[in-house]
MIPA-354376 format. One record per residue (C-alpha): x, y negated, z; residue in three letters. Coordinates in nm, 2 decimals. Each point is the difference from the previous one (the first is absolute). Layout:
N
     xx     yy     zz  aa
      X      Y      Z ALA
...
END
This chain:
452
     xx     yy     zz  aa
   0.00   0.00   0.00 MET
   0.12  -0.35  -0.08 ALA
   0.15  -0.19   0.29 PHE
   0.07   0.31   0.20 ASP
   0.36  -0.09   0.07 SER
  -0.07  -0.37   0.05 LEU
  -0.28   0.08   0.24 SER
   0.20   0.24   0.20 GLU
   0.29  -0.25   0.04 LYS
  -0.24  -0.28   0.10 LEU
  -0.17   0.23   0.26 GLN
   0.34   0.06   0.16 ASN
   0.07  -0.37   0.02 VAL
  -0.35  -0.06   0.16 PHE
   0.05   0.28   0.24 LYS
   0.31  -0.17   0.13 ASN
  -0.18  -0.33   0.03 LEU
  -0.29   0.15   0.19 ARG
   0.23   0.17   0.25 SER
   0.14  -0.34   0.12 LYS
  -0.20  -0.19   0.27 GLY
   0.15  -0.33  -0.10 ARG
   0.15  -0.11  -0.33 LEU
   0.30  -0.22  -0.05 THR
   0.07  -0.19  -0.32 GLU
   0.29   0.24  -0.06 ALA
  -0.25   0.29   0.03 ASP
  -0.22  -0.15  -0.27 VAL
   0.30  -0.07  -0.23 LYS
   0.13   0.35   0.04 THR
  -0.34   0.15  -0.08 ALA
  -0.04  -0.23  -0.31 LEU
   0.34   0.10  -0.13 LYS
  -0.12   0.36   0.00 GLU
  -0.33  -0.11  -0.16 VAL
   0.20  -0.18  -0.27 LYS
   0.22   0.31  -0.07 MET
  -0.32   0.22  -0.02 ALA
  -0.16  -0.24  -0.25 LEU
   0.31  -0.02  -0.22 LEU
   0.03   0.38   0.00 GLU
  -0.37   0.02  -0.11 ALA
   0.11  -0.21  -0.31 ASP
  -0.18  -0.32   0.11 VAL
   0.14  -0.30  -0.19 ASN
   0.29  -0.16   0.19 PHE
  -0.14  -0.35  -0.01 LYS
  -0.33   0.12   0.12 VAL
   0.16   0.19   0.29 VAL
   0.20  -0.31   0.10 LYS
  -0.30  -0.22   0.01 GLN
  -0.21   0.26   0.18 PHE
   0.25   0.05   0.28 VAL
   0.04  -0.38   0.04 LYS
  -0.38  -0.05   0.03 ASP
  -0.03   0.28   0.25 VAL
   0.29  -0.12   0.21 GLU
  -0.13  -0.36   0.01 GLU
  -0.33   0.12   0.15 ARG
   0.14   0.28   0.21 ALA
   0.25  -0.21   0.21 VAL
  -0.27  -0.25   0.09 GLY
  -0.08  -0.07   0.36 GLN
  -0.35   0.17  -0.02 ASP
   0.15   0.33  -0.11 VAL
   0.31   0.00   0.22 MET
  -0.19  -0.09   0.31 ASN
  -0.31   0.21  -0.08 GLY
  -0.12   0.31   0.19 LEU
   0.10   0.24  -0.27 ASN
   0.26  -0.16  -0.23 PRO
   0.08   0.32  -0.18 GLY
  -0.36   0.04  -0.12 GLN
  -0.01  -0.37  -0.10 MET
   0.31   0.05  -0.23 VAL
  -0.17   0.30  -0.16 ILE
  -0.32  -0.20  -0.05 LYS
   0.21  -0.28  -0.17 ILE
   0.18   0.25  -0.23 VAL
  -0.34   0.14  -0.10 ASN
  -0.15  -0.35  -0.07 GLU
   0.31  -0.10  -0.20 GLU
  -0.01   0.32  -0.20 MET
  -0.37  -0.06  -0.09 VAL
   0.09  -0.36  -0.11 LYS
   0.29   0.14  -0.21 LEU
  -0.24   0.23  -0.19 MET
  -0.26  -0.28  -0.06 GLY
  -0.22  -0.02   0.31 SER
  -0.32  -0.01  -0.20 GLU
  -0.13   0.30  -0.19 THR
   0.00  -0.08  -0.37 ALA
  -0.26   0.11  -0.25 GLU
   0.02   0.01  -0.38 ILE
  -0.21  -0.31  -0.09 THR
  -0.30   0.08  -0.21 LEU
  -0.20  -0.24  -0.23 GLN
  -0.33  -0.12   0.15 PRO
  -0.33   0.16  -0.09 GLY
  -0.01   0.23  -0.30 LYS
   0.30  -0.15  -0.17 ALA
   0.27   0.24  -0.12 VAL
   0.32   0.02   0.20 THR
   0.31   0.11  -0.19 VAL
   0.28   0.16   0.19 ILE
   0.33   0.07  -0.17 MET
   0.21   0.27   0.16 MET
   0.38  -0.04  -0.04 THR
   0.32   0.16   0.13 GLY
   0.29   0.22  -0.08 LEU
  -0.03   0.35  -0.13 GLN
  -0.03   0.26   0.28 GLY
  -0.16  -0.24   0.25 ALA
  -0.34   0.18  -0.04 GLY
  -0.17  -0.28  -0.19 LYS
  -0.24   0.22  -0.21 THR
  -0.11   0.21   0.30 THR
  -0.04  -0.32   0.21 THR
  -0.22  -0.16  -0.27 ALA
  -0.23   0.30   0.03 ALA
   0.01  -0.01   0.38 LYS
  -0.09  -0.37  -0.01 LEU
  -0.28   0.06  -0.24 ALA
  -0.15   0.26   0.24 GLY
   0.02  -0.26   0.28 LYS
  -0.20  -0.26  -0.20 PHE
  -0.25   0.27  -0.11 LYS
  -0.07   0.08   0.37 GLN
  -0.08  -0.37   0.04 LYS
  -0.27   0.03  -0.27 GLY
   0.20  -0.15  -0.29 LYS
  -0.01   0.12  -0.36 LYS
   0.37   0.06  -0.08 VAL
   0.18   0.04  -0.34 LEU
   0.35   0.14   0.00 LEU
   0.20  -0.10  -0.31 VAL
   0.28   0.23  -0.13 ALA
   0.26  -0.26  -0.10 GLY
   0.32   0.21   0.05 ASP
   0.06   0.12  -0.36 VAL
   0.37   0.10   0.06 TYR
   0.02   0.25   0.28 ARG
  -0.10   0.35  -0.11 PRO
  -0.33   0.12   0.15 ALA
  -0.07  -0.34   0.17 ALA
  -0.33  -0.03  -0.18 ILE
  -0.10   0.36   0.08 GLU
   0.10  -0.05   0.36 GLN
  -0.23  -0.31   0.03 LEU
  -0.28   0.18  -0.17 GLN
   0.02   0.30   0.24 ILE
   0.02  -0.22   0.31 ASN
  -0.28  -0.22  -0.13 GLY
  -0.22   0.30  -0.05 GLN
   0.07   0.12   0.35 LYS
  -0.10  -0.35   0.13 GLN
  -0.31  -0.01  -0.21 GLY
   0.14  -0.31  -0.18 VAL
   0.00  -0.06  -0.38 GLU
   0.34  -0.03  -0.17 VAL
   0.03  -0.22  -0.31 PHE
   0.27   0.14  -0.24 SER
   0.11  -0.07  -0.36 MET
   0.28   0.26   0.00 GLY
   0.37  -0.08  -0.02 ASP
   0.01  -0.16  -0.35 LYS
  -0.15  -0.34   0.09 ASN
   0.18  -0.28   0.18 SER
  -0.08  -0.05   0.37 PRO
  -0.12  -0.36  -0.08 VAL
  -0.25   0.13  -0.26 ASN
  -0.12   0.27   0.24 ILE
  -0.05  -0.26   0.28 ALA
  -0.20  -0.23  -0.24 LYS
  -0.22   0.29  -0.12 ALA
  -0.06   0.12   0.36 ALA
  -0.13  -0.35   0.09 MET
  -0.25   0.02  -0.28 GLU
  -0.11   0.34   0.11 HIS
  -0.03  -0.12   0.37 ALA
  -0.21  -0.30  -0.10 ALA
  -0.24   0.22  -0.21 LYS
  -0.04   0.26   0.28 ASN
  -0.03  -0.22   0.31 ASP
   0.32   0.10   0.18 PHE
   0.08  -0.20   0.31 ASN
   0.37   0.09   0.02 ILE
   0.26   0.08  -0.27 VAL
   0.33   0.16   0.12 ILE
   0.27  -0.01  -0.27 ILE
   0.28   0.26   0.05 ASP
   0.31  -0.13  -0.17 THR
   0.33   0.17  -0.09 ALA
   0.28   0.02   0.24 GLY
   0.37   0.03  -0.07 ARG
   0.29   0.16   0.18 LEU
   0.13  -0.35   0.07 HIS
  -0.11  -0.36  -0.07 ILE
   0.06  -0.09  -0.36 ASP
  -0.10  -0.29  -0.24 GLU
  -0.23   0.21  -0.21 ASP
  -0.20   0.10   0.30 MET
  -0.04  -0.35   0.13 MET
  -0.08  -0.14  -0.34 ALA
  -0.28   0.26  -0.04 GLU
  -0.15  -0.09   0.34 LEU
   0.01  -0.37  -0.08 ILE
  -0.16   0.07  -0.34 GLN
  -0.29   0.19   0.17 ILE
  -0.06  -0.30   0.24 LYS
   0.01  -0.24  -0.29 GLU
  -0.27   0.19  -0.19 ASN
  -0.22   0.12   0.28 VAL
  -0.11  -0.19   0.31 THR
   0.16   0.20   0.28 VAL
  -0.13  -0.10   0.34 HIS
   0.23   0.21   0.22 GLN
   0.34   0.13  -0.09 THR
   0.09   0.28   0.24 VAL
   0.35   0.14   0.03 LEU
   0.04   0.36   0.10 VAL
   0.33   0.07   0.18 VAL
   0.15   0.32   0.14 ASP
   0.07  -0.04   0.37 ALA
   0.27   0.26  -0.02 MET
   0.22  -0.23  -0.20 THR
   0.04  -0.22   0.30 GLY
   0.17  -0.34  -0.07 GLN
  -0.03   0.06  -0.37 ASP
  -0.38  -0.01   0.03 ALA
   0.03  -0.36   0.14 VAL
   0.24  -0.10  -0.28 ASN
  -0.24   0.14  -0.26 VAL
  -0.29  -0.19   0.16 ALA
   0.20  -0.32   0.00 LYS
   0.09   0.04  -0.37 THR
  -0.35   0.08  -0.12 PHE
  -0.14  -0.29   0.19 ASP
   0.25  -0.24  -0.15 GLU
  -0.05   0.13  -0.35 ARG
  -0.37   0.07  -0.04 ILE
  -0.15  -0.11   0.33 GLY
  -0.16   0.26   0.23 ILE
  -0.29  -0.04   0.25 ASP
   0.09   0.29   0.23 GLY
   0.16   0.34   0.04 VAL
  -0.11   0.36   0.06 ILE
   0.26   0.21   0.17 LEU
   0.02   0.36  -0.09 THR
   0.16   0.30   0.17 LYS
  -0.02  -0.16   0.34 LEU
  -0.07   0.36   0.13 ASP
   0.33   0.12  -0.13 GLY
   0.35   0.02   0.16 ASP
   0.06  -0.37  -0.04 THR
   0.16  -0.26   0.22 ARG
  -0.30  -0.23  -0.06 GLY
   0.20  -0.33  -0.03 GLY
  -0.20  -0.10  -0.31 ALA
  -0.32  -0.04   0.21 ALA
   0.18  -0.22   0.24 LEU
   0.17  -0.21  -0.26 SER
  -0.22  -0.06  -0.30 ILE
  -0.23  -0.26   0.15 ARG
   0.28  -0.20   0.16 ALA
   0.21   0.00  -0.32 VAL
  -0.27  -0.05  -0.27 THR
  -0.28  -0.16   0.20 GLY
  -0.23   0.26  -0.17 LYS
  -0.23   0.22   0.21 PRO
  -0.01   0.38   0.01 ILE
  -0.36   0.10  -0.10 PHE
   0.02   0.38   0.05 TYR
   0.24   0.28   0.11 ALA
   0.01   0.34  -0.18 GLY
   0.01   0.26   0.28 MET
  -0.01   0.32  -0.21 GLY
  -0.05   0.16  -0.33 GLU
  -0.37   0.05   0.01 LYS
  -0.22  -0.25  -0.18 LEU
  -0.16  -0.10   0.34 SER
   0.34  -0.07   0.16 ASP
   0.00  -0.38  -0.04 LEU
  -0.04  -0.20   0.31 GLU
  -0.07  -0.37   0.04 GLN
   0.32  -0.16   0.14 PHE
  -0.06  -0.15   0.34 TYR
   0.31  -0.18   0.13 PRO
  -0.11   0.04   0.37 ASP
  -0.08   0.37  -0.03 ARG
   0.33   0.07  -0.19 MET
   0.19  -0.19   0.27 ALA
  -0.17   0.22   0.27 SER
   0.09   0.31  -0.19 ARG
   0.36  -0.10  -0.04 ILE
   0.03  -0.08   0.37 LEU
  -0.16   0.33   0.10 GLY
  -0.33  -0.15   0.12 MET
  -0.21   0.21  -0.24 GLY
  -0.27  -0.12  -0.24 ASP
  -0.34   0.12   0.14 VAL
  -0.20  -0.25  -0.22 LEU
   0.13   0.16  -0.33 THR
  -0.06   0.34   0.15 LEU
  -0.36  -0.09   0.07 ILE
  -0.05  -0.15  -0.34 GLU
   0.14   0.31  -0.17 LYS
  -0.24   0.21   0.20 ALA
  -0.29  -0.22  -0.09 GLN
   0.09   0.01  -0.37 GLU
   0.04   0.37  -0.01 ASP
  -0.29   0.11   0.23 PHE
  -0.33   0.09  -0.16 ASP
  -0.28  -0.16   0.21 GLU
  -0.25   0.29  -0.03 GLU
   0.27   0.25   0.09 ARG
   0.10  -0.22   0.29 ALA
  -0.35  -0.01   0.14 LYS
  -0.03   0.38  -0.02 LYS
   0.34   0.04   0.17 ILE
  -0.11  -0.24   0.28 GLU
  -0.32   0.19   0.05 GLN
   0.19   0.32   0.03 LYS
   0.25  -0.15   0.24 MET
  -0.28  -0.14   0.22 ARG
  -0.16   0.35   0.02 LYS
   0.35   0.16   0.06 ASN
  -0.04   0.20  -0.32 GLU
   0.35  -0.05  -0.13 PHE
   0.07   0.29  -0.24 ASP
   0.25   0.10  -0.27 PHE
  -0.19  -0.18  -0.27 GLU
   0.08  -0.33   0.19 MET
   0.36   0.12   0.05 TYR
   0.03   0.03  -0.38 LEU
  -0.16  -0.35  -0.04 GLU
   0.25  -0.15   0.24 SER
   0.29   0.15  -0.20 MET
  -0.15  -0.14  -0.32 SER
  -0.03  -0.35   0.14 GLN
   0.36   0.01   0.13 MET
   0.12   0.09  -0.35 LYS
  -0.20  -0.29  -0.15 LYS
   0.16  -0.23   0.25 MET
   0.35   0.09  -0.11 GLY
   0.09   0.29   0.22 GLY
   0.13   0.05   0.35 LEU
   0.32  -0.22  -0.03 SER
  -0.20  -0.29  -0.15 SER
  -0.25   0.00   0.28 ILE
   0.26   0.04   0.28 LEU
   0.21  -0.27  -0.16 GLY
  -0.28  -0.25   0.08 MET
  -0.05   0.10   0.36 MET
   0.14  -0.23   0.27 PRO
   0.31   0.16   0.15 GLY
   0.01   0.26  -0.27 LEU
   0.07  -0.23  -0.30 GLY
   0.31  -0.07  -0.20 MET
   0.31   0.07   0.20 GLY
  -0.18   0.00   0.33 ALA
   0.23   0.27   0.12 GLY
  -0.28   0.21   0.14 LYS
  -0.12   0.18  -0.31 MET
   0.20   0.29  -0.13 PRO
   0.07   0.01  -0.38 ASP
  -0.29   0.16  -0.17 ILE
   0.07   0.24  -0.28 ASP
  -0.29  -0.09  -0.22 GLU
   0.04   0.30  -0.23 ALA
   0.00   0.24   0.30 ALA
  -0.31  -0.19   0.14 ALA
  -0.18   0.04  -0.33 GLU
   0.09   0.37  -0.01 LYS
  -0.14   0.05   0.35 SER
  -0.32  -0.19  -0.09 LEU
  -0.04   0.22  -0.31 SER
   0.03   0.31   0.21 ARG
  -0.25  -0.13   0.24 THR
  -0.25  -0.07  -0.28 GLU
   0.06   0.35  -0.14 ALA
  -0.09   0.15   0.34 ILE
  -0.32  -0.21   0.03 ILE
  -0.10   0.07  -0.36 TYR
   0.05   0.38   0.07 SER
  -0.28  -0.02   0.27 MET
  -0.36   0.05  -0.10 THR
  -0.23  -0.31   0.02 PRO
  -0.15   0.15   0.32 GLU
   0.34   0.04   0.16 GLU
   0.10  -0.36  -0.08 ARG
  -0.32  -0.14   0.15 GLN
   0.00   0.24   0.30 ASN
   0.37   0.07   0.10 PRO
  -0.11   0.21   0.30 SER
  -0.07   0.28  -0.25 LEU
   0.38   0.04  -0.06 LEU
   0.08   0.33   0.16 ASN
   0.33   0.19  -0.06 PRO
  -0.13   0.20  -0.30 SER
  -0.13  -0.32  -0.17 ARG
   0.33  -0.18   0.07 LYS
   0.19   0.30  -0.16 ARG
  -0.22  -0.03  -0.31 ARG
   0.06  -0.38  -0.02 ILE
   0.38   0.04   0.04 ALA
   0.00   0.24  -0.30 VAL
  -0.22  -0.23  -0.21 GLY
   0.23  -0.30   0.07 ALA
   0.32   0.20  -0.04 GLY
   0.13  -0.09   0.35 VAL
   0.09   0.18   0.32 ASP
  -0.29   0.05   0.25 ILE
   0.21  -0.21   0.25 ALA
  -0.06  -0.30  -0.22 GLU
  -0.37   0.05   0.01 VAL
   0.01   0.03   0.38 ASN
   0.21  -0.31   0.02 ARG
  -0.25  -0.20  -0.21 LEU
  -0.29   0.12   0.21 VAL
   0.18  -0.11   0.31 LYS
   0.08  -0.34  -0.14 GLN
  -0.37  -0.03  -0.11 PHE
  -0.12   0.07   0.35 GLU
   0.23  -0.26   0.14 GLN
  -0.13  -0.26  -0.25 MET
  -0.35   0.10   0.08 LYS
   0.06  -0.09   0.36 LYS
   0.14  -0.33  -0.10 MET
  -0.30  -0.07  -0.23 MET
  -0.24   0.06   0.29 LYS
   0.13  -0.32   0.16 GLN
  -0.01  -0.21  -0.32 MET
  -0.37  -0.11  -0.01 PRO
   0.04  -0.17   0.34 GLY
   0.32  -0.16  -0.11 MET
  -0.17  -0.13  -0.32 MET
  -0.30  -0.15   0.20 LYS
   0.25  -0.17   0.23 LYS
   0.19  -0.13  -0.30 GLY
  -0.31  -0.14  -0.17 ARG
  -0.11  -0.17   0.32 ARG
   0.34  -0.15   0.08 GLY
   0.11  -0.06  -0.36 GLY
   0.28   0.26   0.05 GLY
   0.18   0.18  -0.27 MET
  -0.26   0.28  -0.03 PHE
  -0.27  -0.27  -0.06 GLY
   0.18  -0.10  -0.32 LYS
   0.07   0.35  -0.14 LEU
  -0.24   0.13  -0.26 PRO
  -0.15   0.29   0.20 PHE
END
């Protein structure tokens, strides 16, 4: 996960601060020196780091902090606030034209940044908001780019406008606008060609499209794994063609994450979204405050709740709640919970957003996602080897039935026994849930906001 190393180092710095009853100016300077090194190692722009540390130090050595009841926590609070400010403070949206007017979004970026996939992800986001979206296949150079957009567009239920690879991107864009006007599309997303590096032909082509078509938002897609290069690319694109904002991809990968902390400060342009996986649903709104919380190991419960609400079917949720209230938790519900977890990005994605278990919090062991997936698949195989009656009434599972299920699932009977035991433990926990949910709804607690 992005920021793992940075988060772990910052957590260690904060741990030392918390352990001190009183802080001296020297303590703060020593801590900030370590923060500075951690940020530089995360590939955050040098000038950005210098200014960040200066801003934190000016606030942290003030009288209110040094003489406060808990100065260590106050310094951490200041680091958090300055980090939010660094990434833009306010959440930025792609600006749409008012009413029924068509909004044209041009996707730009280097080859390999994930631009074509991101265009389809973005189209899906707008479709969820009730917009009629047209994807335009304007990358006529990269083999299979058009086909890739068509496949992803189909998966998202969004129309793709294509004229093959023999027409110029400018003519394709102009024809797409005529098609959009005739068919009442609200949003047109133009996928343009990338290059292995910035070159004159690429820039000239993008400028030409903007001269012939009214582009309302120019969005740059950058690969977070390229670190400082991503910031340099953003700066060059903005200077040459003008960009309105950035979408960071591969922020779920093994990246140092410096791009997310530098782009806004260097270019002045906001980050609209962050790509957090390969699935077409893995595109998250970029919230500077939530990202800062995740980096500092404080979790991101709001995003977790939103993901749950997006992926949870309301009718199913009502049925599950009714069963929980009656203490009728069964293997059908167990299957449902696994399905929901997969939709939300898997175990590591969920735990990464939990306070104290997030990036580099030092409390969560590394999760082997492949092993976890394999284990879930075996669990599903065991449950599907049960009869519908056995799934709905687990008390029927005597030794002979368990042996039959083990053979059907291709596992040892010990695995079936283990699953049944885990299920019984979960059932006990679920017995307490209705009361917790009532309390949450009355008091506005976390369970009051969850979609079940």
